[in-house]
TIRO-841473 format. One record per residue: x, y, z of N, C-alpha, C, CB in turn. Coordinates in steps of 0.05 Angstrom, whole numbers, plus 5000, padded with zeros to 4 digits. Glycine has a CB too. Layout:
   n.x   n.y   n.z  ca.x  ca.y  ca.z   c.x   c.y   c.z  cb.x  cb.y  cb.z
     X     Y     Z     X     Y     Z     X     Y     Z     X     Y     Z
...
END
This chain:
   n.x   n.y   n.z  ca.x  ca.y  ca.z   c.x   c.y   c.z  cb.x  cb.y  cb.z
  9826  1610  2421  9823  1580  2416  9818  1580  2385  9798  1565  2433
  9832  1562  2372  9829  1562  2339  9819  1535  2335  9858  1567  2319
  9798  1532  2315  9791  1507  2307  9789  1502  2279  9769  1500  2318
  9793  1476  2267  9791  1472  2240  9760  1483  2229  9798  1441  2235
  9759  1487  2207  9733  1496  2194  9719  1467  2188  9737  1516  2165
  9693  1468  2196  9680  1443  2191  9655  1450  2171  9671  1430  2219
  9653  1434  2151  9630  1439  2130  9605  1432  2147  9632  1418  2100
  9585  1449  2140  9557  1442  2152  9539  1427  2128  9541  1472  2164
  9543  1400  2126  9532  1387  2105  9509  1366  2118  9556  1373  2089
  9487  1367  2108  9465  1346  2124  9459  1326  2102  9434  1361  2137
  9452  1304  2112  9445  1279  2096  9418  1284  2080  9441  1252  2117
  9397  1301  2089  9375  1303  2076  9378  1316  2046  9357  1317  2094
  9398  1332  2045  9401  1346  2025  9421  1334  2004  9407  1370  2033
  9437  1315  2008  9457  1301  1991  9447  1273  1989  9487  1303  2003
  9423  1261  1999  9415  1237  1993  9410  1230  1965  9394  1232  2006
  9416  1204  1955  9411  1199  1929  9380  1199  1923  9424  1172  1922
  9373  1206  1899  9349  1205  1893  9349  1207  1863  9334  1224  1906
  9324  1195  1852  9319  1194  1821  9320  1218  1810  9292  1183  1813
  9332  1219  1783  9339  1248  1770  9315  1254  1758  9364  1248  1747
  9295  1237  1750  9266  1242  1736  9255  1265  1750  9245  1215  1738
  9249  1285  1736  9236  1308  1748  9210  1303  1761  9233  1329  1729
  9196  1284  1748  9166  1281  1759  9169  1265  1788  9144  1262  1736
  9190  1247  1789  9195  1235  1812  9204  1254  1836  9214  1214  1806
  9224  1273  1827  9234  1291  1846  9211  1309  1855  9258  1308  1836
  9192  1318  1838  9171  1336  1847  9155  1321  1869  9152  1346  1823
  9148  1297  1863  9134  1279  1884  9148  1278  1912  9134  1249  1872
  9176  1271  1909  9194  1271  1934  9192  1302  1949  9228  1263  1925
  9192  1322  1934  9191  1347  1947  9168  1353  1960  9195  1366  1931
  9148  1346  1954  9121  1352  1965  9110  1330  1982  9101  1358  1943
  9126  1310  1991  9120  1286  2007  9109  1299  2036  9149  1266  2011
  9124  1322  2045  9122  1332  2068  9110  1359  2071  9147  1331  2077
  9086  1365  2076  9078  1390  2076  9066  1397  2102  9060  1396  2054
  9068  1420  2113  9054  1422  2141  9028  1441  2137  9077  1436  2166
  9005  1431  2142  8980  1441  2141  8969  1451  2169  8963  1419  2131
  8969  1476  2173  8960  1485  2206  8935  1495  2200  8980  1509  2224
  8916  1485  2217  8889  1495  2222  8891  1526  2236  8873  1474  2241
  8867  1537  2235  8866  1564  2246  8866  1566  2275  8842  1577  2235
  8866  1544  2289  8871  1545  2317  8897  1553  2327  8867  1520  2328
  8918  1553  2309  8945  1561  2313  8951  1591  2307  8963  1544  2296
  8960  1607  2322  8968  1631  2314  8994  1637  2299  8969  1644  2334
  8990  1637  2274  9010  1640  2252  9024  1667  2256  8998  1639  2222
  9010  1689  2265  9022  1715  2268  9047  1716  2283  9005  1731  2281
  9055  1696  2301  9078  1696  2317  9101  1687  2301  9075  1679  2340
  9094  1675  2276  9118  1665  2262  9121  1684  2235  9114  1632  2255
  9146  1683  2224  9152  1701  2202  9150  1686  2178  9179  1714  2204
  9141  1693  2157  9139  1679  2133  9153  1692  2111  9111  1674  2127
  9159  1675  2091  9173  1686  2065  9155  1687  2042  9198  1669  2056
  9163  1703  2021  9151  1704  1998  9171  1694  1977  9142  1731  1993
  9166  1669  1968  9186  1658  1947  9189  1678  1925  9175  1630  1933
  9214  1676  1917  9224  1696  1892  9248  1711  1898  9203  1720  1885
  9258  1728  1881  9283  1740  1884  9276  1766  1897  9299  1744  1857
  9292  1773  1921  9286  1800  1932  9311  1814  1938  9271  1798  1958
  9311  1842  1938  9334  1858  1945  9329  1873  1973  9340  1879  1922
  9349  1870  1990  9342  1880  2016  9355  1907  2020  9351  1860  2038
  9338  1924  2034  9344  1951  2043  9375  1951  2056  9319  1961  2065
  9388  1975  2056  9414  1980  2064  9414  1973  2099  9422  2014  2055
  9391  1985  2108  9390  1986  2135  9372  1957  2150  9375  2016  2141
  9374  1937  2131  9361  1914  2142  9372  1899  2162  9357  1898  2123
  9358  1891  2184  9367  1877  2206  9338  1866  2219  9386  1897  2226
  9343  1845  2230  9319  1830  2244  9329  1817  2271  9306  1806  2224
  9317  1821  2293  9324  1809  2314  9316  1779  2313  9315  1823  2336
  9319  1766  2334  9312  1734  2332  9284  1735  2327  9318  1715  2359
  9279  1717  2307  9251  1713  2298  9249  1680  2289  9243  1735  2271
  9223  1673  2289  9221  1641  2284  9203  1638  2259  9206  1624  2311
  9209  1619  2243  9199  1610  2217  9183  1583  2224  9223  1605  2194
  9156  1581  2218  9144  1554  2223  9152  1536  2202  9113  1555  2224
  9153  1544  2176  9158  1528  2151  9185  1527  2143  9143  1538  2128
  9195  1505  2132  9224  1505  2120  9225  1525  2096  9232  1475  2109
  9247  1535  2093  9253  1550  2066  9281  1551  2064  9241  1580  2064
  9292  1558  2036  9318  1561  2029  9324  1586  2020  9326  1544  2012
  9346  1600  2028  9355  1624  2019  9381  1621  2003  9358  1642  2041
  9382  1632  1975  9406  1634  1957  9414  1661  1957  9401  1626  1929
  9443  1666  1965  9450  1693  1962  9462  1700  1936  9468  1700  1983
  9452  1718  1920  9462  1723  1895  9487  1748  1896  9436  1732  1878
  9478  1767  1912  9502  1786  1916  9501  1801  1945  9501  1811  1892
  9519  1815  1953  9520  1828  1979  9534  1805  2001  9488  1837  1988
  9527  1816  2025  9535  1800  2051  9521  1809  2070  9563  1803  2059
  9508  1786  2085  9493  1792  2111  9502  1771  2132  9460  1791  2108
  9500  1775  2159  9503  1754  2177  9480  1746  2191  9522  1760  2195
  9480  1719  2197  9459  1706  2210  9467  1689  2233  9445  1690  2191
  9455  1691  2255  9457  1673  2278  9432  1658  2288  9468  1688  2299
  9437  1630  2291  9414  1617  2297  9420  1586  2302  9393  1622  2275
  9402  1571  2295  9406  1539  2304  9426  1530  2288  9380  1519  2301
  9430  1538  2267  9453  1530  2246  9480  1539  2253  9447  1540  2218
  9482  1558  2276  9508  1573  2280  9505  1599  2270  9531  1559  2267
  9529  1611  2272  9533  1641  2258  9544  1637  2233  9554  1660  2273
  9536  1651  2214  9541  1651  2184  9545  1679  2176  9517  1637  2166
  9565  1679  2157  9569  1706  2144  9564  1697  2115  9601  1721  2150
  9540  1703  2105  9531  1693  2079  9539  1712  2056  9501  1689  2079
  9552  1703  2037  9557  1719  2013  9549  1704  1985  9588  1727  2013
  9552  1716  1965  9546  1703  1938  9553  1678  1936  9557  1715  1918
  9533  1662  1929  9534  1633  1924  9526  1615  1946  9560  1626  1916
  9524  1628  1970  9516  1613  1995  9489  1604  1995  9519  1629  2020
  9483  1579  2001  9454  1571  2005  9450  1565  2036  9447  1543  1986
  9429  1577  2043  9419  1571  2073  9394  1559  2073  9415  1596  2090
  9395  1534  2086  9373  1513  2088  9364  1522  2120  9387  1477  2082
  9339  1534  2120  9325  1539  2145  9302  1514  2149  9311  1570  2144
  9308  1501  2171  9290  1477  2177  9265  1490  2187  9302  1454  2199
  9242  1468  2192  9215  1478  2202  9222  1488  2231  9191  1454  2203
  9208  1507  2239  9213  1521  2267  9239  1533  2274  9208  1503  2288
  9251  1537  2250  9278  1554  2257  9276  1582  2270  9294  1559  2231
  9297  1588  2283  9296  1615  2298  9323  1625  2294  9287  1613  2330
  9324  1653  2283  9351  1666  2279  9347  1691  2279  9365  1660  2257
  9373  1708  2279  9373  1735  2274  9390  1743  2253  9380  1748  2295
  9382  1765  2237  9398  1777  2214  9409  1803  2214  9385  1777  2193
  9431  1809  2208  9443  1834  2204  9456  1840  2178  9461  1838  2224
  9453  1860  2167  9466  1868  2141  9491  1877  2143  9452  1889  2128
  9511  1869  2125  9539  1871  2126  9546  1891  2106  9553  1845  2122
  9535  1887  2081  9540  1910  2058  9514  1913  2044  9563  1903  2035
  9517  1938  2028  9492  1943  2016  9491  1926  1989  9489  1972  2011
  9471  1924  1974  9466  1909  1951  9462  1881  1957  9486  1913  1932
  9449  1871  1978  9444  1845  1981  9419  1836  1965  9441  1840  2010
  9423  1815  1948  9401  1806  1933  9403  1779  1939  9401  1814  1905
  9378  1765  1938  9376  1737  1944  9351  1721  1935  9379  1735  1972
  9350  1697  1934  9328  1681  1927  9314  1668  1951  9337  1660  1908
  9288  1668  1955  9277  1656  1979  9259  1634  1960  9258  1679  2003
  9264  1609  1972  9247  1587  1961  9234  1568  1984  9267  1569  1941
  9208  1558  1980  9197  1538  1998  9216  1515  1995  9168  1529  1991
  9215  1500  2016  9235  1475  2019  9219  1454  2035  9265  1482  2035
  9227  1427  2025  9217  1405  2042  9234  1402  2064  9215  1378  2028
  9220  1391  2088  9238  1387  2112  9230  1363  2123  9236  1409  2134
  9249  1340  2117  9244  1315  2130  9261  1309  2149  9243  1294  2112
  9288  1319  2152  9303  1311  2175  9301  1329  2198  9331  1309  2167
  9291  1355  2190  9290  1374  2214  9316  1387  2219  9280  1359  2239
  9334  1388  2203  9359  1401  2205  9365  1422  2184  9378  1382  2205
  9377  1444  2193  9385  1462  2168  9413  1460  2162  9379  1492  2173
  9421  1480  2145  9455  1478  2143  9463  1501  2123  9466  1444  2129
  9487  1499  2117  9503  1523  2100  9516  1506  2076  9529  1543  2120
  9510  1518  2055  9525  1500  2029  9534  1529  2011  9497  1474  2007
  9548  1518  1989  9557  1537  1970  9558  1526  1941  9583  1549  1980
  9546  1542  1926  9543  1532  1897  9561  1554  1883  9510  1531  1885
  9579  1544  1865  9597  1561  1850  9582  1579  1824  9619  1541  1839
  9558  1569  1819  9545  1585  1799  9516  1584  1806  9552  1575  1771
  9508  1608  1809  9474  1612  1819  9461  1622  1794  9466  1636  1846
  9479  1629  1770  9461  1645  1751  9438  1636  1741  9474  1652  1730
  9441  1607  1734  9417  1593  1723  9395  1591  1744  9426  1565  1713
  9400  1588  1767  9381  1590  1786  9366  1614  1790  9392  1585  1805
  9382  1635  1788  9368  1664  1788  9349  1668  1763  9391  1690  1788
  9359  1657  1740  9344  1663  1715  9317  1644  1720  9364  1656  1686
  9320  1624  1732  9296  1604  1730  9279  1615  1754  9305  1568  1733
  9287  1626  1779  9270  1638  1797  9256  1662  1789  9283  1643  1817
  9266  1676  1766  9251  1697  1755  9225  1689  1741  9268  1713  1736
  9225  1665  1730  9201  1653  1714  9186  1637  1731  9210  1636  1689
  9198  1619  1749  9180  1599  1762  9196  1590  1791  9176  1571  1740
  9182  1598  1811  9198  1592  1835  9197  1562  1843  9187  1609  1857
  9179  1547  1834  9174  1517  1838  9197  1505  1822  9144  1507  1827
  9201  1513  1796  9220  1498  1779  9248  1507  1794  9219  1507  1744
  9253  1530  1803  9277  1538  1815  9282  1520  1842  9277  1569  1821
  9263  1516  1855  9264  1496  1880  9275  1471  1869  9235  1490  1895
  9264  1459  1851  9273  1434  1840  9305  1436  1825  9251  1427  1818
  9308  1455  1814  9338  1458  1805  9358  1465  1828  9339  1481  1783
  9346  1476  1850  9365  1476  1875  9374  1448  1884  9352  1489  1900
  9349  1437  1888  9351  1410  1898  9373  1395  1880  9321  1396  1898
  9374  1394  1858  9389  1376  1841  9418  1391  1847  9376  1374  1807
  9419  1418  1846  9447  1429  1847  9460  1420  1872  9448  1460  1845
  9447  1419  1898  9458  1410  1920  9469  1382  1919  9440  1413  1939
  9456  1365  1906  9465  1339  1901  9488  1334  1886  9448  1326  1891
  9492  1352  1864  9511  1349  1845  9537  1366  1847  9499  1353  1821
  9532  1391  1858  9556  1410  1857  9558  1424  1884  9554  1433  1834
  9547  1411  1903  9553  1425  1933  9581  1427  1940  9539  1410  1957
  9587  1448  1952  9615  1453  1965  9611  1465  1993  9634  1474  1947
  9632  1458  2009  9633  1472  2035  9633  1501  2034  9656  1463  2051
  9619  1517  2048  9619  1545  2049  9639  1557  2070  9590  1553  2055
  9654  1576  2063  9674  1588  2083  9660  1609  2103  9697  1603  2066
  9634  1612  2100  9618  1628  2116  9611  1622  2146  9595  1630  2103
  9618  1599  2151  9607  1584  2173  9631  1592  2195  9604  1549  2166
  9622  1607  2218  9639  1611  2242  9643  1588  2256  9631  1630  2259
  9668  1583  2268  9674  1560  2286  9691  1569  2313  9691  1538  2270
  9684  1589  2320  9697  1597  2349  9680  1578  2368  9693  1634  2358
  9690  1584  2393  9681  1564  2416  9650  1571  2422  9699  1569  2446
  9636  1592  2415  9608  1595  2419  9593  1578  2399  9601  1625  2416
  9605  1580  2374  9592  1562  2354  9594  1530  2358  9603  1569  2328
  9620  1524  2369  9624  1499  2377  9606  1486  2397  9647  1498  2385
  9598  1505  2418  9581  1494  2438  9553  1493  2427  9583  1510  2462
  9545  1510  2409  9520  1512  2396  9516  1481  2384  9521  1537  2373
  9537  1474  2369  9537  1450  2352  9532  1425  2370  9564  1448  2336
  9548  1425  2394  9549  1403  2415  9520  1404  2426  9573  1408  2439
  9508  1423  2430  9481  1428  2443  9459  1415  2424  9477  1460  2448
  9467  1422  2397  9446  1415  2377  9448  1384  2375  9450  1430  2347
  9476  1368  2378  9478  1342  2379  9465  1328  2402  9504  1335  2377
  9469  1340  2426  9463  1330  2453  9450  1351  2470  9488  1320  2466
  9427  1356  2474  9415  1378  2490  9419  1370  2519  9384  1382  2482
  9429  1346  2524  9432  1339  2556  9460  1351  2567  9432  1305  2562
  9476  1362  2550  9504  1373  2557  9500  1391  2578  9519  1389  2533
  9515  1392  2601  9517  1411  2623  9534  1433  2614  9529  1397  2649
  9525  1456  2617  9538  1480  2608  9568  1480  2624  9518  1508  2616
  9563  1480  2649  9588  1483  2666  9608  1460  2658  9581  1481  2699
  9599  1436  2652  9622  1412  2645  9629  1420  2622  9613  1380  2643
  9616  1428  2601  9631  1437  2576  9645  1458  2578  9617  1443  2556
  9647  1476  2594  9664  1501  2597  9686  1489  2610  9650  1526  2614
  9685  1474  2630  9710  1462  2644  9729  1445  2622  9700  1440  2669
  9714  1428  2607  9726  1413  2587  9743  1428  2568  9707  1400  2574
  9731  1451  2561  9742  1466  2540  9762  1489  2554  9717  1479  2521
  9768  1486  2580  9786  1511  2592  9772  1537  2594  9812  1517  2574
  9745  1542  2601  9734  1565  2600  9720  1567  2628  9717  1569  2576
  9717  1591  2641  9698  1591  2660  9670  1594  2657  9705  1608  2673
  9653  1586  2669  9625  1582  2665  9615  1610  2656  9610  1570  2691
  9621  1630  2672  9612  1657  2670  9620  1667  2642  9623  1674  2693
  9645  1661  2634  9658  1671  2607  9639  1659  2586  9691  1661  2602
  9630  1634  2587  9614  1622  2570  9588  1632  2568  9613  1597  2575
  9576  1637  2592  9547  1651  2588  9550  1676  2578  9531  1654  2614
  9569  1694  2583  9569  1722  2574  9579  1720  2544  9588  1741  2592
  9597  1705  2536  9605  1707  2505  9585  1692  2489  9633  1695  2498
  9571  1672  2500  9550  1659  2484  9529  1678  2477  9537  1636  2498
  9521  1691  2499  9499  1714  2497  9506  1733  2482  9492  1727  2521
  9531  1745  2477  9540  1764  2461  9535  1753  2431  9570  1769  2468
  9545  1729  2423  9543  1717  2399  9518  1714  2393  9554  1694  2398
  9498  1700  2406  9474  1692  2400  9448  1707  2406  9474  1670  2411
  9456  1727  2427  9433  1741  2436  9414  1727  2456  9419  1748  2415
  9425  1701  2470  9409  1687  2486  9428  1670  2498  9388  1674  2474
  9420  1664  2529  9441  1649  2543  9438  1617  2528  9436  1649  2578
  9463  1603  2536  9464  1577  2525  9443  1556  2538  9493  1566  2529
  9435  1563  2562  9417  1544  2575  9389  1546  2563  9416  1549  2607
  9380  1574  2557  9355  1583  2544  9354  1568  2514  9355  1617  2542
  9378  1573  2500  9379  1561  2474  9374  1530  2473  9406  1567  2463
  9392  1518  2495  9390  1489  2495  9359  1482  2504  9413  1476  2515
  9342  1493  2522  9314  1486  2522  9299  1490  2498  9302  1499  2541
  9303  1513  2482  9292  1514  2457  9299  1494  2436  9298  1538  2448
  9321  1482  2439  9327  1462  2422  9314  1432  2430  9356  1461  2421
  9313  1433  2456  9297  1405  2464  9265  1409  2458  9302  1398  2500
  9256  1435  2458  9228  1440  2455  9223  1436  2423  9219  1472  2466
  9241  1447  2409  9240  1444  2376  9241  1413  2369  9268  1462  2360
  9259  1399  2382  9260  1372  2379  9235  1358  2387  9282  1362  2392
  9222  1363  2408  9199  1351  2418  9173  1358  2394  9194  1364  2450
  9177  1383  2389  9153  1394  2371  9154  1377  2341  9158  1429  2365
  9177  1371  2335  9180  1355  2310  9165  1329  2314  9211  1350  2303
  9173  1317  2334  9161  1287  2337  9132  1291  2342  9175  1269  2362
  9125  1313  2358  9094  1315  2363  9075  1319  2338  9090  1339  2380
  9089  1334  2320  9075  1341  2294  9081  1322  2274  9081  1369  2283
  9098  1304  2275  9103  1285  2253  9095  1254  2262  9134  1287  2243
  9084  1249  2281  9078  1223  2290  9054  1225  2310  9103  1211  2304
  9050  1199  2324  9027  1196  2341  9038  1184  2367  9004  1178  2328
  9066  1183  2374  9076  1166  2396  9067  1184  2420  9109  1159  2394
  9070  1173  2443  9060  1184  2471  9076  1209  2477  9065  1163  2495
  9061  1230  2487  9073  1255  2492  9091  1253  2519  9049  1277  2494
  9086  1234  2536  9105  1230  2558  9130  1217  2548  9093  1212  2580
  9127  1201  2530  9154  1188  2522  9170  1206  2504  9149  1160  2505
  9159  1225  2494  9173  1245  2479  9186  1264  2497  9154  1259  2461
  9173  1272  2518  9186  1287  2539  9209  1275  2549  9169  1291  2560
  9205  1253  2557  9230  1237  2570  9252  1236  2551  9223  1206  2579
  9247  1230  2527  9266  1226  2505  9281  1248  2495  9254  1215  2484
  9270  1271  2501  9278  1297  2491  9293  1314  2516  9250  1312  2479
  9292  1300  2537  9310  1317  2559  9292  1329  2578  9329  1340  2546
  9265  1330  2580  9250  1349  2596  9245  1328  2622  9220  1363  2578
  9237  1344  2645  9238  1332  2668  9210  1313  2671  9242  1354  2690
  9191  1323  2654  9165  1307  2653  9147  1322  2631  9148  1305  2684
  9125  1311  2628  9106  1320  2604  9100  1351  2606  9077  1303  2605
  9094  1358  2633  9087  1385  2638  9108  1406  2633  9079  1386  2665
  9132  1394  2637  9156  1413  2635  9159  1416  2602  9186  1398  2651
  9152  1394  2589  9156  1396  2557  9136  1414  2548  9153  1368  2541
  9108  1415  2557  9087  1423  2551  9094  1457  2551  9064  1410  2570
  9106  1466  2574  9110  1493  2578  9130  1505  2556  9121  1496  2606
  9149  1487  2550  9170  1501  2530  9158  1498  2504  9200  1488  2530
  9144  1479  2499  9132  1477  2469  9113  1503  2464  9112  1447  2464
  9094  1509  2487  9078  1533  2488  9093  1554  2484  9063  1537  2511
  9118  1558  2498  9136  1581  2498  9142  1590  2471  9161  1575  2513
  9153  1570  2455  9167  1572  2428  9148  1576  2406  9183  1547  2423
  9123  1561  2410  9106  1561  2390  9078  1573  2397  9104  1534  2380
  9071  1581  2418  9044  1593  2425  9026  1576  2430  9034  1609  2408
  9027  1547  2428  9005  1528  2435  9017  1503  2446  8988  1521  2411
  9003  1490  2463  9014  1463  2474  9011  1443  2456  9001  1453  2500
  9031  1421  2461  9031  1394  2441  9006  1385  2436  9045  1369  2452
  8983  1383  2453  8956  1374  2448  8944  1387  2423  8938  1378  2472
  8947  1416  2425  8934  1433  2403  8948  1427  2376  8937  1465  2409
  8976  1424  2380  8988  1421  2354  8981  1398  2341  9016  1421  2355
  8981  1376  2357  8971  1351  2349  8949  1348  2334  8967  1338  2367
  8926  1360  2345  8901  1363  2334  8900  1382  2307  8882  1373  2355
  8917  1399  2305  8914  1425  2287  8932  1416  2261  8926  1456  2303
  8952  1402  2265  8974  1396  2240  8965  1371  2227  9007  1393  2251
  8964  1371  2204  8964  1348  2185  8988  1350  2163  8936  1346  2170
  8994  1325  2157  9017  1325  2135  9006  1312  2108  9043  1308  2146
  9013  1324  2088  9002  1313  2062  9025  1311  2047  8980  1331  2047
END
């Protein structure tokens, strides 16, 4: 089954903003996650902002990041499979990883060099973009990673292009549909798309390393976690509106992917 390529463009990266650098700096730091010592941060992988060269044997199984970050590929090629789909990232590609993102990485070629930068995360979604010229960004990152973050933000507004690295086979379309609507029934989706449910389960697992039903539950839990940590609305309401049977069901899944229940997150997280 062939499908047209679809650009992965998200409104939080392309929204209009003031070009004044001071205003931009204020905007970039409006949202920041501060987590108290009651949360076990060791279960999350962290990044070191700056330029990095990856070893030839580099690969990582599925892992989770608590904080949002951006990756800019300077050279080489690697593959990533996660909540933003399956990506074959090459020079010029920009990967935005939203808060609590989960993905796996595998090296495709030697000589992978990239920039990692802290990133703001307002919408809670990630994406894949392409910049025709990353030389200035690389030179800036060598001197000042905060300045490089500002520059990337402006570049995505002014010269962002669709990336050819996004895969669009049926497992990726299923993931995109689940990300839009986590209430989708896997069997019904398979029937609509002319596939057997068993084929969907096996094929999706081979592509993403996890069954579609488990990934759907993770997406629900992540959506709930975002609302839990960014507001004060009733937990039972969040559970109902994110597709869980009840608050206890939501609590089990939030604890499963983050290591702590909603109540602990709400007490432990502050936004500055």
